[in-house]
N, C-alpha and C positions, 0 to 999 in steps of 0.2 A: 199719638203714640209716645210713650216715654223713651228716653235714650236707652235705658237698660232693657226695655222690651225689644227695641230694634236690634240691639246688639246680640241678644241671645238666640234669636231665631226669626223665622219668617212669620207671615200672618198666621193666625190660628187656622186649624182645619175647618173645612166646610162640611156640612151634612150632605147626604146623597142628593138632595134637591138643589144644592148650590148655596143654601143659606149658611152664613157664617155662624160658627159656634161661639159661645161666650168667651171673650178674650181673657177675662180674669181667671176663669177656671183653667184654661189652657196654660196660661203663664205660670200659675202656682204649681200645677202638676202634682205629682206624688212626692211626698216627703217622708223619709224614714223618721221614726219616732226617736226623740232625744238627739243630743249632739249639737254642735255649732255649724251654722251654714253660712256660706258666702253667696252673694249674687253672682251668677255665672258670667254675666256681661263684664262685671268688674274684675272677676278672676281671669277672664279671657284677656282683657287689656293688660292686666298685671303680668300675665304669662308672656305675652308678646314683648312687653317692655323689658322683662328680665332676659328674654332671648336676645334682644338688641344689645343689652349691656354685656352679655356674654360674648357677643360677636364684635363689640367695639374695638378691642385691642387689634385684632386682625384687620378691621376696617381702617383704623388709623395707620397701620403699617402699609397697607396698600395705597392709601391716599398719599402718604409721604413718598413712596416710590414714584408714583405718578407725577407728583409736583417737582421732585428732584431731577427727573430725567425729561427735560423739555428742550434739549438741543436737537436741532434738525439740520441735516446736511443735504444739499442738492448737488447731484453729480450729472455728468454728461458723457456720452460715448466719445471716445477719442476720435473715432472715425468721423463723427459729426463735427467735431472741432476742426478737423482737417478740411472737410467739405465746406464748412462755413468760411474758413480762411481763403479757400480758392474762389468762392463766390464773391467775397469782399475784395479780392485782389491784394491781400496782405499776408504776412507770414503767420505761421501757426502760433508763434510766441505772442504776436500782437493780438490775435484773436483770443488767445487764452487769457491775456491780461484784461481784455474787455469783459469776457464772460465771468472771470473771477471777481472783478469789481461789481458785477451784477449779483453775485451771491453763490456761484458755483465753487465748491470746495474740493472737488475731486473728479477723476475721469474713470470711466469704465473701460477696462482693457479685456478684450476677448482673445481667445485662441484663434489662430489662423488655420482654416481648413485647407484641404488639398486644393479646392477651387480658389480660395483666396491666394494661396502661394502661386498657383498657375496664372492668376490675374495680375501678379506683380506687386503684392503688398509689401514684400521685402525685396531688397536689391539682390536677389538670388534667382537662379533658374530652377524650376520644378517641373517634373514630369516623369514618365516611365523610362526605364533603361532603353526601350526601343527608340525613344526620341534622342537620347544622348549617344547611342552607339555610333551613328555615322560621324558625329563630331569628334568623339574620342578615338575612334579607329582602333579599338582593341576589343578582343573577345572577353566577355565577363561571364564568370561561372554562376550566373543568377538568371532566374526567369526574366524575360524581357518586360513583363508587366509589373515588376517590382518598382516601387516609387523611389525616386532619387532626387537629391538636391545638389546642384552644382554652384559653387561659390568661388569667387576669385581669391587667390592666395593672399592678396593684399587687403582683403575686406577686414576691417577691424572687428566686425561682429562674428567672424568665422569661428574663433576659438570658443566664444560663448555659446553659439548654436550647437557646436559639436559636443561640448561638455553637457549641455542640457539634454540633448537627444540621447546620449549614452545613459543619462540618469533615468530617462523616461522609458526607453525601449530596450529590449534585449536583442542582441544580434546586430547592432549597428556596425557597418563596415565603412571605412573611409579610405579613399584612394587619392594620393597626392600626385598630380601631374602638372605638366607645364600649362595646360589649359585652365587649371584650377584644382580645387579639391572636390571630389565626388563623394557624397554621403549617401549610401545605399540603406534604405529603410527596410525593415523586415516584412512590411505589408505591401500589398498591391495598391495601385493608384485607385482602383474602384473602392477599396475598403476605406481609403482616407479622403474620398471626395467630399463628404460632409462631416467628417470627424475632425476633432482638434489635433493638429500635428505638433504645433509649437506656439508659444505665446507671441504676441506682437511686440517683439523686442524694441522696435522703434518707439512704440507707445510707452513702454516701461522706461526706456531711457529718457524720453521727454518728461515723464512724470517725476523722475528723480531730479532732473535739472530744474524743473519748475516748482519743486517742493509741493507737489499736488498729491492728495490722497488717491489711492488706487483701489478700485473694486475689481478684483481679478475674477475672470469667468472661466474656470476649467471646464473642459468638455471631454466626454468619453471618447475613446479611440479603440479600435480593434487591437487586441493583443496586449493591452495595457491593464494590468490587474490593480488591485487595491494597494499593494505595497509600492508598486512603481508610481502610482498616482500620488501617494503620500510623499514619496521621496522627491518627486518633481516639485510639489508645492513647497516642501522644505527648502529645496535648492533655490527656488525663486525668491522666497522670503529672505534667505541669507544674502542673495546678490542684489535684491531690490527691496530695501526696507520700507519703501513707500507703500507697499501692498498692505492695506489696512483691513480688508474684508474680502471674503470669498463668496461669489454668487454663482451657483451651478448653472451651466448652460446646456442646451440640447434637450432631447427627449429623455435622457437617462443621466443620472448623476455619475460623474467620472469615478471609476473604480468599482461600480456596482457589479455584483452583489456584496463584495467584501469591502464594506465601508469602515470597518473597525480601524484599520491603519490610518486612514485619512482623518477620522474623528480624533484619534489619539494624537496625531501630529498637530491638528488644529488646536487642541487643548495645550500641548506643550509650547506651541508658538504664541498662545494667547491671541489667536486669530479668529475673530467672529465670523459667523455665516450670515449673509443677507437673505432674508426670507421674503421672496417675491410673492405678492398677493395674487390670488386667482390663477396660479400656475401649477399645473399637475405634471410632475416629472416622476419617473420611476425611481424610487429610492429616496426621494427628497424628504419625506416625513421621517424616515429612519435617520437621515443625516441631521435634521433639525433636532430630533429628540436626543440624539447622542451628543450634540454640541450644546444643548441648553444648559445654562441660561445665556450662553454666549451667542445670542441670535439677535439680529437687528432687522425689524420689519421694513420692507422696501416696497414702494409703489411706483409703477410705471404704466403708461397708457400706450397700448399697441396701436400702430397706425391703422390696421384693419378695423379695429373697434371704433376709432375716431371717424373713419369714413362711413361705416355702416350706420352709426348713430347720428351722423351729420352734426357733429359737435362744433361749436364755435370756440373762439379763443377764450371768451369769458367762461364758458362751461369747463374748458380744460383747466383753467386757473382754479375755479371753484372746486373741481374734483380733487386737485392736488391738495388744496387747503383742507378740504373735508377729510381726506385720507389721514392727514396729520392730526386734525382736531378731534375726529370722532373714532378713529381706529388705531390711534397710537403709533402710526407709521413714523419712522425717524430717518428714513432715507428716501429721497425722491429722485428718480431717474428721469430727467427732462430731455426731450428730443425736439429738434426743429421740424415741425410737421409740414405737410404739403399745403395746408391751408394758409401758411404764411406767404405763399407766392414765390416769386423768383428770388428776391432779396430776403433771405431768411434770417440773417444775422441780427438786424435791428429788432424785428418782432420777437425773436428768441430772447434777446437781452431784455426787452421791455417786459415780456411775460415773466421771465425769471425774477426780475426786480419786483414786479407786482406781487408774485407769490411770496417773496421774502418779506415785503412790507405787510401783507395781510397776516402772515404768521407772527411777525413782531407785534402787531396790534393785539394778537390773542395771547401774548405772553411767552412766545417761543423765541429762542435765541439761535442765530446761525452758527454753524461750526460742525465738527465731526461728533456724531452721537456716540454715547457709551452704551453698554449693555446693562440691563437691570439685574439686581441680585436675585438669587434663588430664594423664594419664600414658599413655605408649605403651610398647610392648615394646622391649627392648634386644636386641642380637645375642647376648649371653650367655644370656638366657633362651631364645632361639630355638635355640641350640645345645643347651641342656639338654633341650628337648623332643625334638630330633632324636636325641640320645644315648639317651634312654629308648626311643624307638621302635626304633632299630637294635638296641639290646641285647635287647629283647623279641623282635623278629623273628629275630635270630640265635639266641637261646636256643631258640625254638620250632622253627626249622629244623633245628638240630643234633639236637634230640630226635627230631623227626619223621623225619629221615634216618638216625638211628641212629649218628651220629658220636660220637666219644669226648669226654671231658671235658677235653681239653687244647687250648690255643690258643697259637700261636706269637707271638713279638714282632712279626713282620711283619704278621700278621693284626690284632693290636691297633692297630698304627700306621695301617693302612688303615681300620680302623673309625673311628678318631678323625678322619681326613681326610674320610671319607664323612659323618660327623656334622657337621663344620664346613661342608661344601658344602650338605648338606640344610638345616641351620639357616639359612644365608645365603639360600637360595631361599625358605624359609618366611618369613623376615624381610622380604624384598623383594616377594614375589609373594603377594597375598591368596588366590589360588586354591590354591596349594600349601599355604599355612597352613591353609586350611579343611579340605582333605583330610587333612592330617597330623594335625590335632587329633582328628578322629573315629577314625582308625586307631590313633593312639597310645593313646587311652583304651580302645579295645577290646582291643588287644594287652596292655596293662598288666593289665586284668581277667583275660584268659585266662592269662597267665603267673603271676599271683598265685594263681589257682585251681589250676593244675598243680603249682606249687611246694608249695602247702599239701597237696594230696592225695597227692603222691608221698612225703611224709614221714609216712605212716600209722604207721610203726614208732616215730616220735618225734612224737606229736601236738602237744605244746607248741611244739616247734621249727617244725613245719609251719605252725601257726596264726600264729606270730610272723613267719615268713618271708613268708607271704602278706600280712600286715598291713603289713610294712615295704616290700614292693614296691609295694603300693597307695599308701602315703603318699608314697614317693619319686616315683612316676609322677604322682600327683595334685598334688604340690607343683610339679613342673615344668610341668604343664599350667596350674595356677592362676597361675604366675608369668608365663608368656608370653601367655596368653589373657585373664588377668584385668585388662585395661586399664580405663580410666575409662569408655569407651563400653560395654564388656561389663558393668561393675558397674552401669551405668544401663540395662542390657538393650536397648541400641541396636544391638549387634552380637551376636546370639545365637550360642551354641555349637551347631554342627551335628552333634555326635557323640553326643548323649544316647541316642537310640533305637538307634544303631548299637552302642553299648556294651552294650545289653541283648540284642541279637540275635546279634551275631557271636561273643562268647565261648563260648556253648554249642556253636556249630557247630565252632569250633576245638578245643574239648575233645573232642567226639565224633569228629572226624577223627583227632586224636591217638590216641585210645583204640582206634579201629578199625585204624589203621596199626600200632600196637605190640602189638595183640592183648591189650590190657588187658581188653577185652571178649572173652570166650572164643571167639567165632565171628567169622569174616570176613563181609563183606557178601554174598559169594556163598553162604556157608553159611546165612545168615539167609534169603535168597531161596529157597533150595532146600527148606527144611523148612517144615512147616505152622506158622502163627502160634500163639502161646500167648495165651490170654485175658488173663493177667496183664500180658503185654507190651503188648497192645493197649490195655488200660485205662490203664496207666501212660503210654504214648506219647500217648494222647488227652488225658490230664490235663496232660502237659507242654505240648502244643500249645495247649491252652486257656489254661493259665497264662501262656504266653509272649504270646499275643494280648491277654489282659487287662492284663498288665503294660505292654505296648507302648502300648495305648490309654490307660491310666490315667496314663502318664508325663507329668507336667506338666499334667494335666487333672483338676482337682478335682471337676468335675461328675460324674465316673464313680465317685467314692468313696462308698460307702454311709454312712448316718447313724451306724450303730453303730461303724464304723471311725473316723469323725470324733470320736465321744465317746471312743473308746479312745486316739486320738492326743492329745486334750486331757488325758486322765488322765496319759499319759506326760510331757506338757509340764509338768504340775504337780509331778511327783515327780522329774524329771530336769532338768538344766540345759538340755539340747537333746534333742529327741525323735529317736531313731534311725529309720532307714527301715524300714518294715514288712517289705519283701522281704528285708532283711538278717537281722534277728534272728528272724523267724518262719519263714523258708524257707531262706535261703542257709546260714548258719552251722549250723543244726541238720542240714542235709544233710551238711555236712562231718563233724560229730561222728558221725552215723549211719554214714557211709562208713568212718570210722576203726574203728568197732566191728565192722562186718561184715567188713572186710578182715582185721582181727586175729583174728577168730573163724573165718574161713573159711566164711562162710555166704552164701547167696543170691548166688551168683557172677553169674548172669545179670542180677539186678536191682540190682546195685551201680551200674551205669552211670547209672541214673536219678538217683541221689543225687550222682554226680559232675557231672552236668549241672545239677542244682539248686544245687550248691555255687557255680557261677559267678554266681548271683544275688547272693551275698553281696559278692563283690568288684566286680561290676558296679555295684551300688548304692553301694558305698563310693567308687569312682572318680567316679561321677556326683555325689556330694556335693561333690567338689572342682571340678566343672564348673558349679556354680551360683555364678557369680561375684558375684551381688548379695548373697549370704550372706557375712558376715565370715569370713575364712579361719580364724581361731581356732575359731569355732563349727563350721565344717565338720570340722576335725580332732577336736573333741570329739564331734561326731555320729558320726564313724567309730569312735572309741574306744568310745562307748556301745553302738553296734551290735555291735561285736566282743565286748564283755563280756556283754551281754544275750543275744546269739545263742549264745554258748558255753554259758551257763547254760540256755537253752531246749533246746539239743541234749542236754545231759546229762540234763535232766528227761525228755526224750523217750525216751532210752535206758532210763531207770528204768521208765517207764510201759510201754514195749515189753516189757521182761523179765518184768514181773509181770502184765501184762494182755494184750499183743499176742501173746506167745509161746504161751500156751495156746489162744488163738483160731486162730492159724496152724496149730497141730497138728491142729486140728479141721477146718479148711477148706482145707488145703494142696492137696488134689487138684483143687479147683476152679480154682486159679490155675496150678499147675505141671503 
């Protein structure tokens, strides 16, 4: 097969008996009289190249943003620092100096709940008025279940606490007596048991003296609206300048549902919001969207997840490094986990230092990270996506309808005008942009699959053609949709699952139409089913369902596969996608071998459908906009190389192991 023949369509149609029609007559097709004509395969390649050129400026801007923001900060909970100092039998300052030398640049300060205050986290007494009434010996005109704080009059923190509480709450009452100052809160103790009452002022004072960055964690409280929440954050920033970031805590964002005052205050204070991965809080997406682009992605590992997955220290380290390297996380919240044993300080320091060294070896620098600038899409990148979409649709339609490989100059001009119009609509209309993205990704994967499979007579050319189509389409998608909000995962790409489901359907429709599969749909329905076909069809459906559910959902991935992924991470710069190198590309190689050898004509279709997983996964790699673009390209290349190697190994095993078994049990399946 000539390269231009492979590029423009699949194999020629077959007759009803399964005999192939004349290739030359199908390739030439119908030509209008007069005019100049271009070879469609060359036109297709030129169209994709021009689309990449149109997308290049936005691609360069995105890559520049990714390369300029490579500072990563590691922080620890202040309470963990205190616990580590007690275990080590040293002061908090000494422990802080040791963990700071290991790479920790800041502390995470949470708000104290009613339970925390009752447990003695501050040198003040907390409880209901019913508890304080026998001590104070006076009648109070308040319900006895009201929460109250009793502090000594000589406490240096008293004035600060009262001033803050008056800023945060309405209806604060203070009573000064010989026993101390009683602060009566407007809520009952039950309402504040798990709600944030006030910050850990001891932690904030420590951070100021230690010149440590603070990730402050405001928490919602009953009776505190959006304006009071914003005022309290402004008060804290004014008194404690070390607060450098806000990380919402609890099940609901503080101030919800009226988050506008808090968002406005954060913008005025130039205070970014930390975006915790895999955390679902009520109102958190609204907060991130309002604060964008002043958002810093943060990753932490919950203790429950560590125990349930039975993770080792090495796995914890690799997970933190991978979060930075693959998902553009710039803040890591590290904790001393129970797997460290009794003496947690030394293992915590060692692991922190190891994470820092691994990040440095990958080109990241320690420090406090900044926020990325706001970047939107341009009309050029919109036209690039539109050109890719139209080129793939046109190529598929010409192949499907059996048209020839020639295109006139007038058709080319109309295609450019249509691309410009579609690109403008996608640039201006979010609904059009959303639909276009998913369809483009699916069409690119389908076309890359068909171009690769149709060149079975020249396997190297077919594999390269499929890869280049994938890269061109993926680059156009990454340019237009890879905006700042998408990089921060605030505007998710809607075509990931569609890219997994639609390409196999398009490949199957193409093969049935052109009789690449030896039977028509009516022939299949008239004859009795074969056990082999039923088993393979069921396997395909189960695999498609599993891949669709697992896409973007780590909880459905078994532990052994997680270990295998970690192994690939250690030996390769970026781990390729499992569906690419273990399923997709081996199916391509197997199909090449079967087609060239003229074997298993009815069962080749299953490998053609499986081949679509390779290019679907590769296109999806470019659709993960939080991953640096260069890493996505390397991931695709690794999957291509490793998948080809796995396919060749599969052929070798099949020839020397599978072939003898097939001869023995062939009657059962055929």
